[in-house]
TORPASE-335091 format. One record per residue (C-alpha): residue number from 1; residue in three letters; x, y, z. Coordinates in steps of 0.25 Angstrom, whole numbers, plus 2048, in hexadecimal, padded with zeros to 3 digits. Layout:
N
PT  NUM  Ala  X  Y  Z
...
***
This chain:
476
PT  1  Met  D9B  193  AD1
PT  2  Asp  DA8  19B  AD2
PT  3  Ser  DAD  19E  AC4
PT  4  Ser  DBC  19C  AC9
PT  5  Ser  DB9  18E  ACD
PT  6  Ser  DB3  18A  ABF
PT  7  Ser  DC0  18E  AB9
PT  8  His  DC8  183  ABF
PT  9  Leu  DC8  174  ABB
PT  10  Pro  DC5  16A  AC6
PT  11  Leu  DD2  164  ACC
PT  12  Pro  DD0  156  AC7
PT  13  Leu  DCD  15B  AB9
PT  14  Leu  DDA  163  AB9
PT  15  Leu  DE3  158  ABE
PT  16  Ser  DDD  14F  AB3
PT  17  Ser  DE0  159  AA8
PT  18  Phe  DEE  15B  AAD
PT  19  Leu  DF0  14B  AAD
PT  20  Leu  DEB  14A  A9F
PT  21  Ile  DF4  155  A9A
PT  22  Thr  E00  14F  AA1
PT  23  Val  DFD  141  A9C
PT  24  Ser  DFA  146  A8E
PT  25  Ser  E07  14E  A8E
PT  26  Thr  E0F  142  A93
PT  27  Ile  E0A  139  A88
PT  28  Phe  E0C  143  A7D
PT  29  Leu  E1B  144  A82
PT  30  Leu  E1D  135  A83
PT  31  Leu  E17  133  A75
PT  32  Lys  E20  13E  A6F
PT  33  Leu  E2C  139  A76
PT  34  Trp  E29  12B  A71
PT  35  Lys  E28  130  A63
PT  36  Glu  E35  137  A64
PT  37  Val  E3C  12B  A69
PT  38  Ser  E36  122  A5E
PT  39  Glu  E3A  12C  A54
PT  40  Gln  E49  12C  A59
PT  41  His  E49  11D  A5A
PT  42  Glu  E44  11C  A4C
PT  43  Ser  E4E  126  A46
PT  44  Ala  E5A  120  A4E
PT  45  Ala  E63  116  A47
PT  46  Pro  E61  108  A4C
PT  47  Pro  E6D  102  A55
PT  48  Leu  E78  0FD  A4C
PT  49  Pro  E79  0ED  A4C
PT  50  Leu  E84  0E6  A52
PT  51  Pro  E8E  0E0  A47
PT  52  Pro  E8A  0D2  A42
PT  53  Gly  E90  0C6  A49
PT  54  Pro  E8D  0B7  A4B
PT  55  Arg  E81  0B2  A53
PT  56  Lys  E83  0B3  A62
PT  57  Leu  E80  0A9  A6D
PT  58  Pro  E7A  0AC  A7A
PT  59  Ile  E84  0B0  A85
PT  60  Ile  E91  0AD  A7D
PT  61  Gly  E8D  0B5  A71
PT  62  Asn  E97  0B2  A66
PT  63  Leu  EA2  0AB  A6E
PT  64  His  E9F  09E  A67
PT  65  Asn  EA3  0A4  A5A
PT  66  Leu  EB1  0A5  A5F
PT  67  Ser  EB2  097  A64
PT  68  Gly  EBA  08C  A5D
PT  69  Ser  EC8  089  A59
PT  70  Lys  ECA  095  A50
PT  71  Leu  ED1  0A2  A54
PT  72  Pro  EC7  0AD  A59
PT  73  His  ECC  0B7  A4E
PT  74  His  ECA  0AC  A43
PT  75  Arg  EBC  0A9  A49
PT  76  Leu  EB9  0B8  A49
PT  77  Leu  EBD  0B9  A3A
PT  78  Glu  EB3  0AE  A36
PT  79  Leu  EA8  0B5  A3E
PT  80  Ala  EAC  0C2  A37
PT  81  Asn  EAB  0BC  A29
PT  82  Ala  E9D  0B7  A2D
PT  83  His  E98  0C4  A34
PT  84  Gly  EA0  0D0  A2F
PT  85  Pro  EAC  0D8  A32
PT  86  Leu  EA5  0DE  A3E
PT  87  Met  E9F  0D3  A47
PT  88  His  E98  0D3  A54
PT  89  Leu  E9B  0C8  A5E
PT  90  Gln  E95  0C6  A6C
PT  91  Leu  EA0  0BF  A74
PT  92  Gly  E9A  0BC  A81
PT  93  Gln  E96  0C9  A87
PT  94  Leu  E9E  0D1  A7E
PT  95  Gln  E9A  0D9  A72
PT  96  Thr  EA5  0D7  A67
PT  97  Ile  EA7  0DC  A59
PT  98  Val  EB2  0D6  A50
PT  99  Val  EB8  0DF  A45
PT  100  Ser  EBE  0D7  A39
PT  101  Ser  EBF  0E0  A2D
PT  102  Ala  EC9  0EC  A2A
PT  103  Glu  EBE  0F6  A28
PT  104  Thr  EB7  0F3  A35
PT  105  Ala  EC4  0F3  A3C
PT  106  Lys  EC7  101  A36
PT  107  Gln  EBA  106  A3C
PT  108  Val  EBD  100  A4A
PT  109  Tyr  ECB  106  A4A
PT  110  Arg  EC9  113  A43
PT  111  Thr  EBA  118  A45
PT  112  His  EB7  111  A52
PT  113  Asp  EC5  110  A58
PT  114  Leu  EC1  118  A65
PT  115  Thr  EB4  110  A67
PT  116  Phe  EBC  103  A67
PT  117  Ser  EC8  108  A6F
PT  118  Asn  EC4  100  A7B
PT  119  Arg  EC9  0F2  A7F
PT  120  Pro  EBF  0E8  A85
PT  121  Arg  EC1  0E3  A93
PT  122  Leu  EC7  0D5  A94
PT  123  Leu  ECB  0CD  AA0
PT  124  Leu  ED9  0CA  A9B
PT  125  Val  EDB  0D9  A99
PT  126  Asp  ED5  0DC  AA7
PT  127  Ile  EDE  0D3  AAE
PT  128  Ile  EEC  0D3  AA6
PT  129  Phe  EEC  0E2  AA2
PT  130  Arg  EE2  0E8  AAC
PT  131  Asn  EDD  0F0  AA0
PT  132  Arg  EE9  0F9  AA1
PT  133  Asp  EF0  0F4  A95
PT  134  Leu  EF1  0FB  A88
PT  135  Ala  EE9  0F1  A7F
PT  136  Phe  EDD  0F0  A88
PT  137  Ala  EDD  0FC  A91
PT  138  Pro  ECF  103  A8F
PT  139  Tyr  ED0  10F  A86
PT  140  Gly  ED3  11B  A8E
PT  141  Glu  EDE  124  A94
PT  142  Tyr  EE6  119  A9A
PT  143  Trp  EE6  111  A8D
PT  144  Arg  EEA  11E  A85
PT  145  Gln  EF6  121  A8F
PT  146  Leu  EFB  112  A8E
PT  147  Arg  EFA  112  A7F
PT  148  Lys  F02  11F  A7F
PT  149  Leu  F0C  119  A88
PT  150  Cys  F0E  10D  A7E
PT  151  Val  F0D  115  A71
PT  152  Leu  F17  120  A75
PT  153  Glu  F20  119  A7E
PT  154  Leu  F20  10A  A7F
PT  155  Leu  F1C  106  A71
PT  156  Ser  F1F  112  A68
PT  157  Ala  F24  110  A5A
PT  158  Lys  F31  118  A5F
PT  159  Arg  F33  10F  A6B
PT  160  Val  F30  102  A63
PT  161  His  F3A  106  A58
PT  162  Ser  F45  10C  A61
PT  163  Ala  F45  108  A70
PT  164  Ile  F40  0FA  A6E
PT  165  Val  F47  0F7  A61
PT  166  Val  F54  0F3  A68
PT  167  Val  F4C  0E9  A71
PT  168  Arg  F45  0E3  A65
PT  169  Glu  F51  0E2  A5D
PT  170  Gln  F59  0DB  A69
PT  171  Glu  F4D  0D1  A6C
PT  172  Val  F4C  0CE  A5D
PT  173  Ser  F5B  0CB  A5C
PT  174  Arg  F59  0C2  A68
PT  175  Leu  F4E  0BA  A61
PT  176  Val  F57  0B9  A54
PT  177  Asp  F63  0B4  A5D
PT  178  Asp  F59  0AA  A64
PT  179  Val  F55  0A4  A56
PT  180  Arg  F63  0A3  A52
PT  181  Cys  F67  09B  A5E
PT  182  Cys  F5D  090  A5B
PT  183  Lys  F61  083  A56
PT  184  Arg  F64  083  A47
PT  185  Gly  F58  07D  A3F
PT  186  Ala  F4F  07C  A4C
PT  187  Ala  F42  083  A4C
PT  188  Val  F40  08F  A56
PT  189  Asn  F33  093  A5D
PT  190  Ile  F32  0A0  A57
PT  191  Ser  F25  0A3  A5E
PT  192  Ala  F2B  0A2  A6C
PT  193  Met  F37  0AB  A67
PT  194  Ile  F2F  0B6  A61
PT  195  Phe  F26  0B7  A6E
PT  196  Ser  F33  0B7  A77
PT  197  Leu  F38  0C3  A6E
PT  198  Thr  F2C  0CB  A6F
PT  199  Tyr  F2B  0C9  A7E
PT  200  Arg  F3A  0CE  A7F
PT  201  Ile  F37  0DA  A77
PT  202  Ile  F2B  0DE  A7F
PT  203  Ser  F32  0DB  A8C
PT  204  Arg  F3E  0E4  A89
PT  205  Ala  F35  0EF  A83
PT  206  Ala  F2D  0EF  A90
PT  207  Phe  F37  0ED  A9B
PT  208  Gly  F45  0EF  A94
PT  209  Lys  F49  0E0  A95
PT  210  Pro  F42  0D2  A94
PT  211  Tyr  F3D  0CB  AA1
PT  212  Lys  F3E  0BC  AA2
PT  213  Glu  F32  0BB  AAB
PT  214  Leu  F2A  0C3  AA1
PT  215  Glu  F2D  0BA  A96
PT  216  Ser  F2B  0AD  A9E
PT  217  Ser  F1F  0B0  AA6
PT  218  Phe  F19  0BE  AA4
PT  219  Val  F17  0BC  A95
PT  220  Gln  F11  0AE  A97
PT  221  Leu  F08  0B3  AA2
PT  222  Thr  F03  0BF  A99
PT  223  Met  F00  0B5  A8D
PT  224  Glu  EF9  0AB  A96
PT  225  Met  EF0  0B6  A9B
PT  226  Ile  EED  0BB  A8D
PT  227  Glu  EEA  0AD  A89
PT  228  Ile  EE0  0AB  A94
PT  229  Gly  ED9  0B8  A92
PT  230  Ser  ED9  0BA  A83
PT  231  Gly  ECF  0B6  A79
PT  232  Phe  EC0  0B6  A7B
PT  233  Gly  EC0  0B2  A8A
PT  234  Val  EB4  0AF  A92
PT  235  Ala  EB7  0BA  A9C
PT  236  Asp  EB8  0C5  A91
PT  237  Val  EAB  0C1  A89
PT  238  Phe  EA3  0BF  A96
PT  239  Pro  EA9  0CA  A9F
PT  240  Ser  E9E  0CB  AA8
PT  241  Trp  E9E  0BC  AAC
PT  242  Glu  EA7  0BC  AB8
PT  243  Leu  EA4  0AD  ABA
PT  244  Leu  EAB  0AA  AAD
PT  245  Leu  EB8  0B0  AB3
PT  246  Leu  EB7  0A7  ABF
PT  247  Val  EB4  09B  AB7
PT  248  Thr  EBF  09C  AAD
PT  249  Gly  EC9  0A2  AB6
PT  250  Val  ECE  0AB  AAB
PT  251  Arg  ECF  0B7  AB4
PT  252  Ser  ED7  0B0  AC0
PT  253  Arg  EE1  0AA  AB6
PT  254  Leu  EE3  0B7  AAF
PT  255  Gln  EE5  0BE  ABD
PT  256  Lys  EEF  0B4  AC2
PT  257  Leu  EF7  0B5  AB5
PT  258  Lys  EF7  0C4  AB6
PT  259  Arg  EFC  0C4  AC4
PT  260  Glu  F08  0BC  AC0
PT  261  Ser  F0B  0C5  AB4
PT  262  Asp  F0A  0D1  ABC
PT  263  Arg  F14  0CC  AC6
PT  264  Ile  F1E  0CA  ABB
PT  265  Leu  F1B  0D8  AB4
PT  266  His  F1A  0E0  AC1
PT  267  Ser  F28  0DC  AC5
PT  268  Ile  F2E  0E0  AB8
PT  269  Ile  F27  0ED  AB8
PT  270  Glu  F2C  0F0  AC6
PT  271  Glu  F3A  0EC  AC1
PT  272  His  F39  0F5  AB5
PT  273  Arg  F34  101  ABE
PT  274  Ala  F3F  0FF  AC8
PT  275  Ala  F49  100  ABC
PT  276  Ala  F42  10C  AB7
PT  277  Lys  F44  113  AC4
PT  278  Ala  F53  110  AC3
PT  279  Gly  F52  117  AB5
PT  280  Gln  F54  10A  AAD
PT  281  Tyr  F46  10B  AA6
PT  282  Thr  F3B  114  AA3
PT  283  Asn  F30  112  AAE
PT  284  Leu  F23  10C  AA9
PT  285  Pro  F18  117  AA9
PT  286  Leu  F0D  10D  AAE
PT  287  Lys  F08  108  ABB
PT  288  Thr  F0C  0F9  ABE
PT  289  Asn  EFE  0F4  ABB
PT  290  Asn  EFC  0FB  AAE
PT  291  Cys  F0B  0F8  AAA
PT  292  Asp  F09  0E9  AAC
PT  293  Ser  EFD  0E9  AA3
PT  294  Phe  F03  0F1  A98
PT  295  Leu  F10  0E8  A99
PT  296  Gln  F08  0DB  A99
PT  297  Glu  F01  0E0  A8C
PT  298  Leu  F0E  0E5  A86
PT  299  Phe  F14  0D7  A88
PT  300  Phe  F08  0D0  A82
PT  301  Ala  F05  0DA  A77
PT  302  Gly  F14  0DB  A73
PT  303  Ser  F19  0CD  A74
PT  304  Glu  F0D  0C4  A70
PT  305  Thr  F08  0CC  A64
PT  306  Ser  F16  0CF  A5F
PT  307  Ser  F1B  0C1  A60
PT  308  Thr  F0E  0BB  A5A
PT  309  Ala  F0F  0C5  A4E
PT  310  Leu  F1E  0C1  A4C
PT  311  Glu  F1A  0B2  A4D
PT  312  Trp  F0F  0B2  A43
PT  313  Ala  F18  0BA  A39
PT  314  Met  F23  0AF  A3A
PT  315  Ser  F18  0A5  A38
PT  316  Glu  F13  0AB  A2B
PT  317  Leu  F21  0AD  A26
PT  318  Val  F26  09F  A27
PT  319  Arg  F19  09B  A20
PT  320  Asp  F1D  0A3  A14
PT  321  Glu  F2B  0A2  A10
PT  322  Arg  F2A  0AD  A05
PT  323  Val  F25  0B7  A0E
PT  324  Met  F30  0B4  A19
PT  325  Lys  F3B  0B4  A0E
PT  326  Lys  F36  0C2  A09
PT  327  Ala  F36  0C7  A17
PT  328  Gln  F44  0C2  A1A
PT  329  Asp  F49  0C7  A0D
PT  330  Glu  F44  0D5  A11
PT  331  Ile  F4A  0D5  A1F
PT  332  Arg  F58  0CF  A1A
PT  333  Ala  F59  0D9  A0F
PT  334  Val  F57  0E5  A19
PT  335  Phe  F5F  0DF  A25
PT  336  Gly  F69  0D5  A1E
PT  337  Lys  F75  0DE  A1D
PT  338  Arg  F73  0E2  A2C
PT  339  Gly  F72  0D4  A31
PT  340  Glu  F67  0D7  A3A
PT  341  Val  F59  0DD  A3B
PT  342  Glu  F58  0EB  A40
PT  343  Glu  F4B  0F2  A44
PT  344  Thr  F4F  0FE  A3D
PT  345  Gly  F4D  0F7  A30
PT  346  Ile  F40  0F0  A32
PT  347  His  F38  0FA  A2B
PT  348  Glu  F3F  0F5  A1E
PT  349  Leu  F38  0E8  A20
PT  350  Asn  F2B  0EB  A18
PT  351  Tyr  F28  0DC  A15
PT  352  Leu  F2B  0D7  A23
PT  353  Lys  F21  0E2  A28
PT  354  Met  F16  0DD  A1E
PT  355  Val  F19  0CE  A23
PT  356  Ile  F16  0D2  A31
PT  357  Lys  F0A  0DA  A2E
PT  358  Glu  F04  0CE  A26
PT  359  Ser  F07  0C5  A31
PT  360  Leu  F00  0CE  A3B
PT  361  Arg  EF4  0CE  A31
PT  362  Leu  EF4  0BF  A31
PT  363  His  EF7  0BD  A3F
PT  364  Pro  EF3  0C9  A48
PT  365  Pro  EF7  0C6  A56
PT  366  Leu  EEA  0CB  A5B
PT  367  Pro  EE0  0C8  A50
PT  368  Leu  ED4  0CE  A57
PT  369  Leu  EDD  0DA  A5C
PT  370  Ala  EDA  0DF  A6A
PT  371  Pro  ECB  0E0  A6C
PT  372  Arg  EC4  0EE  A6E
PT  373  Glu  EB7  0F3  A74
PT  374  Ser  EAE  0FE  A6F
PT  375  Arg  EAD  109  A79
PT  376  Glu  E9F  10D  A74
PT  377  Gln  E95  109  A6A
PT  378  Cys  E98  10B  A5B
PT  379  Glu  E95  108  A4D
PT  380  Leu  E9E  0FF  A45
PT  381  Gly  E9B  0FB  A37
PT  382  Gly  E8D  0FE  A38
PT  383  Tyr  E8B  0F6  A45
PT  384  Gly  E89  0FA  A53
PT  385  Ile  E95  0F7  A5D
PT  386  Pro  E91  0F8  A6C
PT  387  Glu  E99  0FE  A76
PT  388  Lys  EA3  0F4  A7D
PT  389  Thr  EA4  0EB  A71
PT  390  Lys  EB0  0E3  A70
PT  391  Arg  EB7  0E4  A62
PT  392  Phe  EC1  0DA  A5C
PT  393  Leu  EC8  0DD  A4F
PT  394  Asp  ECC  0D0  A47
PT  395  Ala  ED9  0D4  A41
PT  396  Thr  EDB  0C7  A39
PT  397  Ser  ECE  0C9  A32
PT  398  Val  ED1  0D7  A2D
PT  399  Asp  ED9  0D7  A20
PT  400  Tyr  EE3  0E3  A20
PT  401  Lys  EE7  0E2  A11
PT  402  Gly  EE4  0EC  A07
PT  403  Asn  EDC  0F8  A0C
PT  404  Asp  ED7  0F2  A19
PT  405  Phe  ED9  0F9  A27
PT  406  Glu  EE7  0FA  A2D
PT  407  Phe  EEF  0EE  A32
PT  408  Ile  EEA  0EC  A40
PT  409  Pro  EF0  0E0  A47
PT  410  Phe  EF3  0EA  A52
PT  411  Gly  EE6  0F1  A52
PT  412  Ala  EE3  0FF  A4F
PT  413  Gly  EDD  10C  A54
PT  414  Arg  EDF  111  A63
PT  415  Arg  EE2  103  A68
PT  416  Val  EEC  0FF  A5E
PT  417  Cys  EF7  0F7  A64
PT  418  Pro  F02  101  A68
PT  419  Gly  F0D  0F6  A66
PT  420  Ile  F0C  0F5  A57
PT  421  Ser  F1A  0FB  A55
PT  422  Phe  F20  0F2  A60
PT  423  Ser  F1A  0E5  A5B
PT  424  Ile  F1C  0E7  A4C
PT  425  Ser  F2B  0EB  A4E
PT  426  Ser  F2D  0DF  A57
PT  427  Val  F27  0D6  A4D
PT  428  Glu  F2F  0DC  A41
PT  429  Thr  F3C  0DC  A48
PT  430  Ala  F3B  0CD  A4D
PT  431  Leu  F35  0C8  A3F
PT  432  Ala  F40  0CF  A37
PT  433  Asn  F4B  0C9  A40
PT  434  Leu  F45  0BB  A3F
PT  435  Leu  F44  0BC  A30
PT  436  Phe  F52  0C3  A2E
PT  437  His  F5A  0B9  A36
PT  438  Phe  F53  0AC  A33
PT  439  Asp  F4D  0A4  A29
PT  440  Trp  F41  09C  A2E
PT  441  Lys  F3A  08F  A2B
PT  442  Leu  F30  085  A31
PT  443  Pro  F35  079  A39
PT  444  Gln  F35  06B  A35
PT  445  Gly  F33  06E  A26
PT  446  Met  F25  074  A29
PT  447  Lys  F1E  07A  A1D
PT  448  Pro  F1A  089  A1F
PT  449  Glu  F0C  086  A1B
PT  450  Ser  F0B  07C  A27
PT  451  Leu  F10  085  A32
PT  452  Asp  F06  086  A3D
PT  453  Met  EFF  093  A3E
PT  454  Asp  EF4  090  A48
PT  455  Lys  EF1  09C  A51
PT  456  Leu  EEE  09D  A60
PT  457  Phe  EE4  0A7  A66
PT  458  Gly  EE9  0AD  A72
PT  459  Ala  EEF  0BA  A76
PT  460  Thr  EF3  0BB  A68
PT  461  Ile  EF1  0B2  A5C
PT  462  Arg  EFE  0AC  A5B
PT  463  Arg  F03  09E  A56
PT  464  Lys  EFD  092  A5C
PT  465  Asn  F0B  08B  A5B
PT  466  Asp  F18  092  A5C
PT  467  Leu  F20  094  A4F
PT  468  His  F2C  08C  A4D
PT  469  Leu  F36  08F  A42
PT  470  Ile  F44  08C  A3E
PT  471  Pro  F4D  098  A3C
PT  472  Thr  F5A  098  A33
PT  473  Val  F63  0A3  A35
PT  474  Trp  F64  0AC  A29
PT  475  Gln  F72  0AE  A23
PT  476  Pro  F73  0BA  A1A
***
């Protein structure tokens, strides 16, 4: 036999050896990989749990926990007392957390402000504001530019205390005259008068003059749209259920109201732009679609919230004669010799400012503030918060006394309300004038403790029934 042939293995044996080596190597590598993955899994921290919350039902989650006659923020406070200051709720298809303590609010607004800088998608916002308004526009460049326009131009502290001060003083003076003209000894609907005041201030600030059609139609249309779409609507908690929108008719009703409000607003915008071309006004630096969304938001946020705050302040004052007298004494001591309230002296009314803050603490117009949404997963208070989780902050359950977190009826952080100065100045000036020029009492011998303080949940938490009071002109 040839020696060279004996040095080679038969082909079948060679293939078998190669296959054995390949399989053995593969098994070895798989075992090594499995060991590494197992070690990493064992060393990795377990996923953080969701915050505690009430027991959930199939499909609806925790919606049943918000049912009943109580206002939603009161029901949430009861649930928070049972489950803690950071609570998880499953509202239909939505992951939701509720913050109800100062310490947790501080974490949200300081440590995780950027994480919670988005707004959730809502049917109402999609239709009315087209997600182009300041409050609900997605966090990004458009929102930053719109906020810059508001902060530096429309609602800056300088403009609020200079250009708009004349408007505010004139309209408040008109309010005082309207009250004076009422029949002596007769009760006046102070709620209606306050709302008319705040509307006129907003209208003149936005357009330079009040428009009758805005007050009679546009404002009511806006309020109706917000009443239909606000709260925990079915369309918002089950956003993927298109059939619900057809069955309830919510979308079609909102779209119809929106078309009517746009007709009114667009005609005024075009009139304003025509006047701007003639050199009467500064032109609006927004496209019409963006402009109407912003103005619609301005009318709601500026008139509804300010009037609600002023209405509750008057309600609390007539229930406590001692506090009202102390506030009146301060105002009349500062302005008595002048014969009228001037905004330049409002800064001296320290007690009045405290009265307004306490009223806002007791009756924040938006007790749940505007909801936010997490942009990414994060850790909050030792719990895991998934991406796109909706966040409510229950302002009524947070006590701001002592060393607790800052006073936040207007929110905080990046998306704090830019109209703080505008709103507070309007409330301070109006309330100071009402207390300076008149003494107030309840009608028909009603006792302060029997005053109806029932609340109505809607666009804001306002009085369920209008406030009627009897004014008496103050004689120095």
